C-alpha positions in Angstrom: 1.5 -57.1 -71.6 0.8 -59.2 -68.4 4.4 -60.7 -68.3 6.0 -57.3 -68.9 3.8 -55.6 -66.2 4.7 -58.4 -63.7 8.5 -58.1 -64.3 8.6 -54.3 -64.3 6.4 -54.1 -61.2 8.4 -56.7 -59.2 11.7 -55.0 -60.0 10.4 -51.6 -59.0 8.9 -53.0 -55.8 12.1 -54.7 -54.8 14.2 -51.6 -55.5 11.7 -49.2 -54.0 11.3 -51.1 -50.7 15.1 -51.5 -50.3 15.8 -47.9 -51.0 13.0 -46.6 -48.9 14.1 -48.7 -45.9 17.6 -47.2 -46.3 16.2 -43.7 -46.6 14.3 -44.1 -43.3 17.5 -45.1 -41.6 19.3 -42.2 -43.1 16.7 -39.7 -41.9 16.9 -41.3 -38.4 20.7 -40.9 -38.3 20.3 -37.4 -39.8 17.9 -36.1 -37.2 20.1 -37.5 -34.4 22.8 -35.2 -35.5 20.9 -32.4 -33.6 21.5 -31.7 -30.0 19.6 -33.4 -27.2 16.7 -31.6 -25.4 16.1 -31.5 -21.7 14.8 -34.8 -20.4 11.0 -35.2 -20.7 10.3 -32.0 -22.5 9.4 -33.7 -25.8 8.2 -37.0 -24.5 6.0 -36.2 -21.5 2.4 -37.2 -21.4 2.7 -39.8 -24.2 -1.0 -40.6 -24.3 -1.9 -37.0 -24.7 0.7 -36.6 -27.4 -0.7 -39.6 -29.3 -4.2 -38.2 -29.0 -2.9 -34.8 -30.4 -1.4 -36.6 -33.4 -4.7 -38.4 -34.1 -6.8 -35.2 -33.7 -4.5 -33.1 -35.9 -4.4 -35.7 -38.6 -8.0 -37.1 -38.7 -9.5 -33.7 -37.8 -7.0 -31.7 -40.0 -7.3 -29.1 -37.3 -4.7 -26.8 -38.8 -5.4 -27.4 -42.5 -9.2 -26.9 -42.2 -8.6 -23.3 -41.2 -8.1 -22.8 -45.0 -11.5 -23.9 -46.0 -11.7 -25.9 -49.3 -7.9 -26.4 -49.3 -8.2 -28.3 -46.0 -11.1 -30.5 -47.1 -9.3 -31.4 -50.4 -6.1 -32.2 -48.5 -8.0 -34.3 -46.0 -9.2 -36.6 -48.7 -5.7 -36.8 -50.3 -4.0 -37.5 -46.9 -6.6 -40.0 -45.7 -6.7 -41.7 -49.1 -2.9 -42.2 -49.1 -2.9 -44.2 -45.9 -6.4 -45.9 -46.0 -6.1 -47.2 -49.5 -2.8 -49.0 -49.1 -4.6 -52.4 -49.6 -5.4 -51.4 -53.1 -1.7 -52.0 -53.9 -2.0 -55.5 -52.7 -5.1 -55.8 -54.8 -3.3 -54.5 -57.9 -0.4 -57.0 -57.3 -3.0 -59.8 -57.3 -4.6 -58.5 -60.4 -1.3 -58.6 -62.3 -1.4 -62.4 -62.0 -5.2 -62.9 -62.2 -7.2 -60.1 -63.7 -10.4 -60.8 -61.6 -8.5 -61.4 -58.4 -10.0 -59.9 -55.2 -8.8 -59.4 -51.7 -9.8 -62.4 -49.5 -12.7 -61.8 -47.0 -13.2 -58.1 -47.6 -12.9 -58.1 -51.3 -16.6 -58.8 -51.8 -17.7 -56.9 -48.7 -19.9 -54.0 -49.7 -18.9 -51.5 -47.0 -15.2 -51.9 -47.9 -16.0 -51.5 -51.6 -18.1 -48.5 -50.9 -15.2 -47.0 -48.9 -12.7 -47.6 -51.7 -15.1 -46.2 -54.2 -15.7 -43.0 -52.2 -12.3 -42.3 -50.9 -10.7 -43.2 -54.2 -13.0 -40.8 -56.1 -12.5 -38.0 -53.6 -8.7 -38.5 -53.7 -8.9 -37.7 -57.4 -11.2 -34.7 -56.8 -9.1 -33.5 -53.9 -5.8 -33.6 -55.8 -7.4 -31.9 -58.8 -8.7 -29.1 -56.5 -5.2 -28.7 -55.0 -3.6 -28.6 -58.5 -6.1 -26.0 -59.7 -5.5 -23.9 -56.5 -1.7 -24.0 -57.1 -2.1 -22.8 -60.6 -4.6 -20.1 -59.7 -2.3 -18.9 -57.0 0.6 -18.6 -59.4 -1.6 -16.9 -62.0 -3.5 -14.4 -59.8 -0.6 -13.7 -57.4 2.6 -13.5 -59.4 6.0 -13.3 -57.9 6.3 -13.2 -54.1 2.6 -12.6 -53.6 2.0 -16.3 -54.1 2.5 -18.5 -51.0 4.2 -21.0 -53.4 6.9 -18.5 -54.4 10.2 -20.1 -53.8 8.8 -23.6 -53.4 10.2 -26.5 -55.5 7.5 -26.5 -58.2 8.9 -29.5 -60.1 8.8 -31.6 -57.0 5.2 -30.5 -56.3 4.1 -31.3 -59.8 5.7 -34.7 -59.5 3.9 -35.5 -56.3 0.6 -34.2 -57.6 0.9 -36.2 -60.8 1.6 -39.4 -58.8 -1.4 -38.9 -56.6 -3.6 -38.1 -59.6 -2.4 -41.2 -61.6 -2.7 -43.5 -58.7 -6.2 -42.2 -57.8 -7.3 -42.8 -61.5 -5.9 -46.3 -61.4 -7.7 -47.1 -58.1 -11.0 -45.9 -59.6 -10.5 -47.7 -62.9 -9.4 -51.0 -61.4 -12.4 -50.9 -59.1 -14.7 -50.4 -62.1 -13.0 -53.2 -64.0 -13.5 -55.4 -61.0 -17.2 -54.8 -61.2 -17.3 -55.5 -64.9 -15.4 -58.8 -64.5 -17.6 -60.0 -61.7 -20.8 -59.5 -63.8 -22.3 -56.5 -62.1 -25.1 -56.0 -64.6 -27.3 -53.8 -62.4 -26.7 -51.0 -59.9 -25.0 -52.1 -56.7 -24.0 -50.1 -53.6 -20.4 -51.2 -54.0 -20.2 -49.2 -57.2 -22.5 -46.3 -56.4 -20.2 -43.8 -58.1 -18.5 -45.9 -60.8 -21.5 -47.9 -62.1 -21.7 -45.9 -65.4 -18.1 -46.8 -66.1 -18.8 -50.4 -65.0 -21.7 -50.6 -67.5 -19.4 -49.2 -70.2 -16.8 -51.9 -69.5 -19.5 -54.6 -69.5 -19.8 -54.0 -73.2 -16.2 -55.1 -73.8 -15.0 -58.7 -74.3 -13.2 -60.5 -71.5 -9.8 -60.3 -73.1 -10.0 -56.6 -73.4 -11.0 -56.3 -69.8 -8.1 -58.4 -68.7 -5.6 -56.4 -70.7 -7.0 -53.2 -69.3 -6.7 -54.6 -65.8 -3.0 -55.6 -66.4 -2.3 -52.1 -67.7 -3.9 -50.1 -64.9 -2.6 -52.5 -62.2 0.9 -52.2 -63.6 0.6 -48.5 -64.0 -0.5 -48.1 -60.4 2.3 -50.2 -59.0 4.9 -48.6 -61.3 3.8 -45.1 -60.4 3.7 -45.9 -56.7 7.1 -47.4 -56.6 8.8 -44.9 -58.9 7.5 -42.3 -56.4 9.0 -44.4 -53.6 12.4 -44.7 -55.3 12.5 -41.0 -56.1 11.8 -39.8 -52.6 14.1 -42.5 -51.2 16.9 -41.0 -53.2 16.0 -37.4 -52.2 15.4 -37.3 -48.5 15.2 -33.6 -48.5 12.0 -33.6 -50.6 9.7 -32.1 -48.0 6.7 -32.1 -50.2 6.8 -35.9 -50.2 8.4 -36.7 -46.9 6.1 -34.5 -44.8 3.4 -37.2 -45.1 5.6 -39.5 -42.9 7.6 -37.0 -40.8 4.6 -34.9 -39.8 3.4 -37.6 -37.4 6.6 -37.6 -35.2 7.0 -33.8 -35.6 3.5 -33.3 -34.2 4.0 -35.9 -31.5 7.2 -34.2 -30.3 5.9 -30.7 -30.5 6.6 -28.4 -27.5 3.1 -28.6 -26.0 1.7 -32.1 -25.4 -1.9 -30.7 -25.3 -1.6 -29.7 -28.9 -1.2 -26.0 -28.6 1.3 -24.2 -30.8 4.8 -23.2 -29.8 3.9 -19.6 -28.9 3.9 -17.5 -25.7 7.2 -18.3 -23.9 10.5 -18.8 -25.5 12.3 -21.9 -24.5 15.1 -21.6 -22.0 18.6 -21.7 -23.5 20.2 -25.1 -23.3 23.5 -26.7 -24.1 24.1 -30.4 -24.4 20.5 -31.0 -23.5 20.6 -29.1 -20.2 19.4 -25.7 -19.2 22.3 -23.2 -18.9 23.1 -22.2 -15.3 23.5 -18.5 -15.7 25.2 -18.1 -12.3 27.8 -20.6 -13.3 27.7 -21.6 -16.9 29.8 -24.6 -18.0 33.1 -23.9 -19.7 32.0 -25.8 -22.8 28.5 -24.3 -22.9 27.3 -23.4 -26.4 25.4 -20.1 -26.5 22.9 -20.0 -29.3 23.3 -21.6 -32.8 26.2 -20.9 -35.2 26.3 -24.2 -37.0 23.3 -26.3 -38.2 24.2 -29.2 -36.0 23.8 -27.0 -32.9 20.0 -27.0 -33.4 18.2 -29.6 -31.3 17.1 -32.8 -33.0 13.6 -31.4 -33.0 14.9 -28.5 -35.0 16.5 -30.9 -37.6 13.2 -32.8 -37.7 11.3 -29.4 -38.2 13.5 -28.6 -41.2 12.9 -32.0 -42.8 9.2 -31.9 -42.3 8.5 -28.6 -44.1 6.1 -29.3 -47.0 6.7 -25.9 -48.7 3.0 -25.0 -48.6 3.8 -21.4 -47.9 1.1 -20.7 -45.4 3.7 -19.2 -43.1 5.0 -17.1 -45.9 1.6 -15.8 -46.9 1.0 -14.5 -43.3 4.4 -13.2 -42.6 4.5 -9.3 -42.1 8.1 -9.1 -43.2 7.6 -11.0 -46.4 4.4 -9.1 -47.2 6.2 -5.8 -46.9 9.1 -6.6 -49.2 11.7 -7.8 -46.7 14.0 -10.8 -47.3 12.5 -13.0 -44.5 10.2 -15.8 -45.6 9.7 -18.3 -42.8 9.2 -21.0 -45.5 12.4 -20.1 -47.4 14.3 -19.8 -44.1 13.3 -23.4 -43.1 14.0 -24.7 -46.6 17.5 -23.1 -46.6 18.3 -24.7 -43.2 16.9 -28.1 -44.4 19.0 -28.0 -47.7 22.1 -27.0 -45.8 21.7 -29.6 -43.1 21.1 -32.4 -45.7 24.0 -31.2 -47.8 26.3 -31.1 -44.8 25.1 -34.4 -43.3 27.7 -36.7 -45.0 30.4 -34.6 -43.4 28.8 -34.6 -40.0 28.0 -38.4 -40.1 31.7 -39.0 -40.8 32.5 -37.3 -37.5 33.2 -33.8 -39.0 32.5 -30.6 -37.0 34.3 -27.8 -35.3 35.1 -27.5 -31.6 34.8 -24.4 -29.5 38.0 -23.0 -30.9 36.9 -23.6 -34.4 39.3 -26.6 -35.0 38.3 -29.6 -37.0 37.3 -32.5 -34.6 37.7 -35.3 -37.2 40.9 -36.4 -38.7 41.7 -36.2 -42.4 41.6 -39.9 -42.6 38.0 -40.0 -41.2 36.9 -37.4 -43.8 38.7 -38.8 -46.8 35.5 -40.4 -48.2 33.2 -37.5 -47.7 32.0 -36.0 -51.0 33.6 -32.7 -52.0 30.2 -31.0 -52.0 29.6 -31.9 -48.4 33.0 -30.6 -47.4 32.3 -27.3 -49.2 28.9 -27.0 -47.5 30.6 -27.5 -44.1 32.7 -24.4 -44.8 29.6 -22.1 -45.3 28.8 -19.8 -42.4 25.3 -20.4 -41.1 24.7 -16.6 -40.8 26.4 -14.6 -43.6 25.7 -12.3 -46.5 25.6 -13.5 -50.1 29.2 -12.4 -50.5 30.2 -14.5 -47.5 28.2 -17.5 -49.0 26.1 -17.6 -45.8 23.1 -19.9 -45.5 21.0 -17.2 -43.8 21.4 -13.5 -44.5 21.6 -11.3 -41.5 18.8 -9.2 -42.9 16.6 -12.3 -42.9 17.3 -12.9 -39.3 16.7 -9.3 -38.1 13.5 -8.9 -40.2 11.5 -11.1 -37.8 8.9 -9.5 -35.5 8.3 -12.8 -33.7 4.6 -12.2 -34.3 3.9 -15.9 -34.4 1.9 -16.0 -37.6 4.2 -18.6 -39.1 3.9 -20.9 -36.1 0.1 -20.4 -35.9 -0.5 -21.4 -39.5 2.1 -24.2 -40.0 0.1 -27.4 -40.6 3.0 -29.6 -39.5 3.9 -27.7 -36.3 7.3 -26.3 -37.2 8.6 -23.9 -34.5 10.1 -21.1 -36.6 10.5 -18.5 -33.8 12.5 -20.8 -31.5 15.0 -21.4 -34.4 15.3 -17.7 -35.4 15.9 -16.6 -31.8 18.5 -19.3 -31.3 20.5 -17.9 -34.2 20.0 -14.4 -32.9 21.4 -15.5 -29.5 24.7 -16.5 -31.0 24.9 -13.3 -33.1 24.3 -11.1 -30.0 26.1 -13.0 -27.3 29.1 -14.2 -29.2 29.5 -12.1 -32.3 28.0 -8.8 -31.0 26.5 -8.6 -34.5 23.1 -6.9 -34.5 21.5 -3.7 -35.7 23.2 -0.8 -34.1 20.0 0.9 -33.0 19.2 -2.0 -30.8 22.5 -1.5 -28.9 21.1 1.8 -27.5 18.1 -0.1 -26.2 20.3 -2.8 -24.6 22.5 -0.1 -22.9 19.5 1.6 -21.6 18.2 -1.6 -20.1 21.5 -2.4 -18.5 21.9 1.1 -17.0 18.4 2.4 -16.3 16.2 -0.7 -16.4 14.0 0.6 -19.2 14.5 0.9 -23.0 14.1 4.7 -23.1 17.0 5.2 -20.6 14.8 7.4 -18.3 15.3 7.8 -14.6 13.3 5.4 -12.4 11.6 8.2 -10.6 9.7 9.0 -13.8 7.9 5.7 -13.5 5.6 7.3 -11.0 5.1 10.7 -12.6 1.8 9.7 -14.2 0.2 9.4 -10.7 0.3 13.2 -10.3 -2.3 13.5 -13.1 -4.9 11.4 -11.3 -7.5 12.9 -8.8 -7.4 9.9 -6.5 -4.7 8.0 -4.7 -3.1 4.8 -6.1 -1.3 2.8 -3.4 2.4 2.1 -4.0 3.9 -1.1 -2.7 6.6 -0.4 -0.1 5.5 3.2 0.3 1.7 3.3 1.0 1.2 -0.4 1.7 3.7 -3.0 2.9 2.7 -5.7 0.5 -0.2 -6.8 -1.7 -2.2 -8.6 0.9 -4.3 -5.5 1.2 -5.4 -5.3 -2.4 -7.0 -7.5 -5.1 -4.5 -6.9 -7.9 -1.0 -5.7 -8.6 -1.2 -3.4 -11.6 2.0 -4.0 -13.6 2.3 -0.6 -15.4 5.4 -1.5 -17.4 7.9 0.7 -19.1 5.8 2.0 -21.9 2.8 2.5 -19.7 4.7 4.7 -17.2 7.2 6.4 -19.5 5.7 6.8 -23.0 3.2 9.7 -23.4 0.7 7.9 -25.6 0.8 4.7 -23.5 0.4 6.7 -20.4 -3.1 7.7 -21.5 -4.1 4.0 -21.5 -2.5 3.7 -18.0 -4.5 6.5 -16.6 -7.7 5.4 -18.2 -7.4 1.9 -16.9 -6.5 3.1 -13.4 -9.5 5.4 -13.4 -11.8 2.6 -14.6 -10.5 0.3 -11.7 -11.1 3.1 -9.2 -14.7 3.7 -10.6 -15.4 0.0 -10.3 -14.2 -0.2 -6.8 -11.4 -2.6 -7.5 -8.5 -2.3 -5.1 -5.1 -2.4 -6.7 -1.6 -1.2 -6.2 1.5 -0.5 -8.3 5.2 -1.2 -7.8 7.3 1.6 -6.4 9.4 2.5 -9.4 12.3 0.1 -8.7 10.9 -2.5 -11.0 12.8 -3.1 -14.3 11.7 -3.8 -17.8 10.5 -7.4 -18.0 13.2 -8.1 -20.6 10.9 -9.1 -23.5 12.8 -7.1 -26.1 16.2 -8.2 -24.8 15.3 -11.8 -24.9 13.8 -11.8 -28.4 16.7 -9.8 -29.6 18.9 -12.6 -28.4 20.5 -11.2 -25.2 19.5 -14.0 -22.8 21.9 -12.9 -19.9 20.3 -9.5 -19.8 16.8 -11.0 -19.8 17.9 -13.3 -16.9 19.3 -10.4 -14.9 16.2 -8.2 -15.4 13.9 -11.2 -14.8 15.6 -12.3 -11.6 15.5 -8.8 -10.1 11.8 -8.4 -11.0 10.8 -11.9 -9.7 12.5 -11.1 -6.4 10.7 -7.7 -6.2 7.4 -9.2 -7.1 7.7 -12.1 -4.6 8.5 -9.6 -1.9 5.5 -7.5 -2.9 3.3 -10.6 -2.6 4.6 -11.2 1.0 7.5 -13.5 0.6 10.7 -12.8 2.4 14.3 -13.6 1.5 17.3 -14.4 3.6 20.9 -13.0 3.0 21.5 -15.8 0.4 18.5 -14.7 -1.6 16.4 -17.7 -0.7 12.7 -17.5 0.3 11.9 -17.8 4.0 8.6 -19.2 5.1 6.6 -17.3 7.8 3.6 -19.5 8.5 1.9 -16.8 10.6 1.9 -14.2 7.8 -1.2 -14.2 5.6 -0.6 -15.4 2.0 -2.2 -13.8 -1.0 -3.0 -15.0 -4.5 -0.4 -13.6 -6.8 -2.8 -11.7 -9.1 -1.3 -9.3 -11.6 -3.0 -7.3 -14.3 -1.0 -5.7 -17.2 -1.9 -3.3 -20.0 1.1 -4.4 -22.1 0.8 -7.9 -23.8 4.6 -8.2 -23.8 4.7 -7.8 -20.0 1.7 -10.1 -19.8 3.5 -12.8 -21.8 6.8 -12.4 -20.1 5.5 -12.4 -16.5 2.9 -15.0 -17.1 4.7 -17.4 -19.4 8.4 -16.9 -19.0 8.9 -15.9 -15.4 7.9 -19.4 -14.2 11.2 -20.5 -15.8 13.1 -18.3 -13.3 11.0 -18.9 -10.2 8.1 -16.5 -10.6 4.6 -18.1 -10.7 1.8 -15.6 -10.9 -1.9 -15.3 -12.1 -1.5 -12.7 -14.9 -4.4 -11.3 -16.9 -4.7 -8.5 -19.5 -6.5 -5.3 -18.7 -9.2 -6.0 -21.4 -10.0 -9.3 -19.6 -10.5 -7.6 -16.3 -12.5 -4.8 -17.9 -14.8 -7.2 -19.6 -15.3 -9.0 -16.3 -16.2 -5.8 -14.6 -18.7 -4.9 -17.3 -20.3 -8.4 -17.0 -20.6 -7.9 -13.3 -22.2 -4.6 -13.8 -19.4 -2.7 -12.0 -18.8 -0.7 -15.1 -21.7 0.5 -17.2 -21.0 2.1 -20.6 -23.9 4.5 -21.2 -22.5 7.5 -23.0 -22.5 6.9 -26.8 -19.2 7.0 -28.6 -20.2 7.6 -32.2 -18.3 6.2 -35.2 -17.0 3.3 -37.1 -14.3 1.4 -35.3 -11.9 -1.3 -36.4 -9.7 -3.3 -34.0 -6.1 -4.3 -34.4 -5.2 -7.6 -32.7 -1.8 -7.3 -30.9 0.3 -10.3 -31.7 1.4 -11.0 -28.1 -2.2 -10.7 -26.9 -3.9 -12.6 -29.7 -1.7 -15.3 -31.2 0.7 -15.7 -28.3 -2.0 -15.7 -25.6 -5.3 -16.4 -27.3 -7.1 -13.3 -26.0 -9.4 -12.2 -28.9 -12.8 -11.8 -27.4 -12.5 -9.4 -24.4 -11.5 -6.3 -26.4 -14.3 -6.9 -28.9 -16.9 -7.4 -26.2 -15.8 -4.2 -24.5 -16.3 -2.3 -27.8 -19.7 -4.1 -28.3 -20.8 -2.8 -24.9 -20.0 0.9 -25.8 -23.2 2.5 -27.3 -22.8 4.1 -30.6 -19.8 2.2 -31.9 -20.1 0.3 -35.2 -17.4 -2.4 -35.4 -15.9 -3.6 -38.7 -13.1 -6.2 -38.9 -10.1 -5.7 -41.1 -9.5 -8.5 -43.6 -6.6 -9.8 -41.5 -7.8 -10.2 -38.0 -7.7 -12.6 -35.0 -5.5 -15.7 -35.8 -4.6 -14.1 -39.1 -4.1 -10.6 -37.7 -1.2 -8.6 -39.2 1.6 -7.3 -37.0 2.2 -3.7 -36.2 6.0 -4.2 -36.7 7.2 -3.7 -33.1 7.6 -7.2 -31.8 10.8 -9.2 -31.6 12.7 -6.0 -30.5 11.8 -4.4 -33.8 10.4 -1.5 -31.8 13.9 -0.4 -31.3 15.3 -1.0 -34.8 15.0 1.1 -38.0 13.0 -0.4 -40.8 15.1 0.2 -43.9 14.0 -2.6 -46.3 10.6 -2.5 -48.1 7.5 -1.0 -46.9 7.1 -0.2 -43.2 4.9 -2.9 -41.5 2.9 -0.3 -39.5 2.1 1.5 -42.8 0.9 -1.7 -44.3 -1.4 -2.3 -41.3 -2.7 1.2 -41.2 -3.4 1.1 -45.0 -5.6 -1.9 -44.4 -7.4 -0.2 -41.5 -7.9 3.1 -43.4 -9.4 1.2 -46.3 -12.5 0.8 -44.2 -12.7 4.5 -43.7 -12.9 4.2 -39.9 -13.3 7.0 -37.3 -11.4 5.1 -34.7 -8.6 2.5 -34.9 -8.4 0.7 -31.6 -5.9 -1.7 -30.1 -4.8 -3.1 -26.7 -1.1 -2.8 -26.6 1.2 0.2 -26.0 3.7 -0.9 -28.7 0.8 -1.2 -31.2 -0.6 2.1 -30.1 2.7 3.8 -30.8 3.3 2.2 -34.2 -0.3 2.7 -35.5 -0.4 6.3 -34.2 2.9 7.2 -35.9 1.7 5.7 -39.2 -1.8 7.4 -39.0 -0.2 10.8 -38.2 2.1 10.3 -41.2 -0.9 9.5 -43.4 -2.6 12.7 -42.2 0.4 14.8 -43.1 0.4 13.2 -46.6 -3.3 13.8 -47.0 -4.1 10.1 -47.1 -6.1 10.0 -43.9 -8.9 12.1 -42.6 -7.9 14.4 -39.8 -10.7 13.1 -37.5 -9.4 9.5 -37.4 -7.9 8.5 -34.0 -5.9 5.6 -32.6 -6.9 4.6 -29.0 -6.7 1.8 -26.6 -10.0 0.1 -25.8 -9.6 1.3 -22.2 -9.8 4.9 -23.3 -13.0 4.1 -25.3 -14.6 2.5 -22.3 -13.7 5.3 -20.0 -15.3 7.8 -22.3 -18.5 5.8 -22.2 -18.7 5.1 -18.4 -18.0 8.7 -17.2 -21.5 8.6 -15.7 -22.3 7.8 -12.0 -22.9 4.1 -11.6 -26.1 3.0 -10.0 -25.1 0.8 -7.0 -28.4 -1.1 -7.2 -27.5 -2.2 -10.7 -24.3 -3.7 -9.5 -26.1 -5.6 -6.7 -28.7 -7.0 -9.0 -26.2 -8.3 -11.6 -25.2 -11.9 -11.5 -21.6 -12.7 -10.5 -19.5 -13.2 -13.6 -16.7 -15.8 -13.6 -13.2 -14.5 -12.9 -11.1 -14.0 -16.1 -8.7 -16.8 -16.9 -5.1 -16.0 -16.2 -2.3 -16.6 -18.7 -1.0 -20.2 -18.4 
């Protein structure tokens, strides 16, 4: 047995190491097929990036959000890397059964570490195996987060880990038996009962068992290595290596997820100059090699865990989009097409083949066939990604928030949308109306700009208008960016008026724009119409900068007047989409402002004692987290604290809330598109809310307000909701409670609360 184990192990080791080295080189070449990124955007702050990798791996900061799954995976992941010396030990044991590592082999702390981590690796993988099986049994079909994953590959990897873990534990116990451990020792604090059992066997039997388990450990490890080396698209195996560079090169060096702003459009690794784009500029992505190299790395890193899928509102309401299956499809397509691309294949701007027939003669037929597939196309067109998949996305960010290896799903979806909109003009027809309205009227409803100020007539106090009542914003504390919905949509206007009245009651000075402002461009950008976003954004940035006291010359450049007082560029918005665009995306086009959400300011005013909720608002309330306020901008606490300050309210959270909140269905320009596939997302969310039998459903976003109200009204008409249930913004709730004269003395006695943090 010993000789056979030695021969088989040495052969497998030689083949495995050679193939694995080749595979690493292949993956490196494969990732480099992607487009370059702007200099420094993925490599800035190297020390901080390294710290982020260590924190995410050792702390399992993303995985541990899933409780026992995260803990079990931690032991499996740490065991894989920290127990590598056990392979060296097993090789030595093949030649000499009682061989031990020099120096540390008899060191008790090392042996205790091997004992504990080895045992917990077995426990950890057993837990993960059971969880996978329970998920499949209890959540059949698409309800399981593993639906669509490569089950065979997962079972193979799980089996390898389980076998290797058992071998490590058994070899350690055999080591104790052969070194005459005849009483309890700390080095064998878990395995001592097994050691004692082995001690009853003769030396020859112990040696044969050692040769068997050492050979089994080595064979299993290197069969795994050979298998994954021959299949470089096996994400469930390769993620344990590729996750480290993927996390290191993530968008945010500080470790935050790729939410908030969309990345500027680039071509050839440089941002597109929209005033004079290059003739060979590529707009969006129509071929897999047009993704950045980080995108290619993203696709290869996917471990098929399905956490993104389990949280996706589209997938959960019967639509074809699964973020996991999308990434898997892009990965499989990219890997299948790679031999063609590595041989120099590819199409130029006119769609002509760049490589000669001679250069492509050795490319496998399968790769040539894959190269002919359209990236976006229906099943009949043999497309890689179906258009319905692309347009189902609400850009809610749940996939990005939950991904344990930091894949940037939204960036890739929007890049594909950009090509479809800008080059192919292929997008849902209803969205075309919204785009035309934005182009002609500057708002998605297509209403006249004078209507932006109509809501002021319903107030019993004056609100200064920039350029009409005041020259600029040096005279007030805040610019209130009302936004399109807040000034034009009837339900959202109730929030606008409530917030304005609260600011007036609290003595906060503020002003609004004069009606010439345009939509921020959020929906246009997320639909894929980047030029329209740039146009709207540039006009708004110029208007905002002028409102804040900056002056422009005839060439559109800012002039500096040193005698003129400067003012902090403080903006408050009731719409999270405006908040996100102005605060996170306008810096890309020259607009740097301190932007906060109205709930942040209202919470601050309550803390300062400038607003005192005293009138009870009775009833059970549940709060819906807007995606662009919560996940995209991490504002979860202020709305809840405002509700907590209102007497009489009893709060109860929906099952899906905060980081795992469920979308209303309006984001990603879905507000302006019909929902024809599966269950309506807003109905799914309202069903969850109504299951609590609330009196009030609250939110803090005009889009969410519209979507939830429409669904609740529909439920009332169907007799599925009580007539008394209402949907309101938290500002409306607060106004109802503070409609009582405020005691000036109470404000003076209260401690100063810190200013709310702006969007960064």
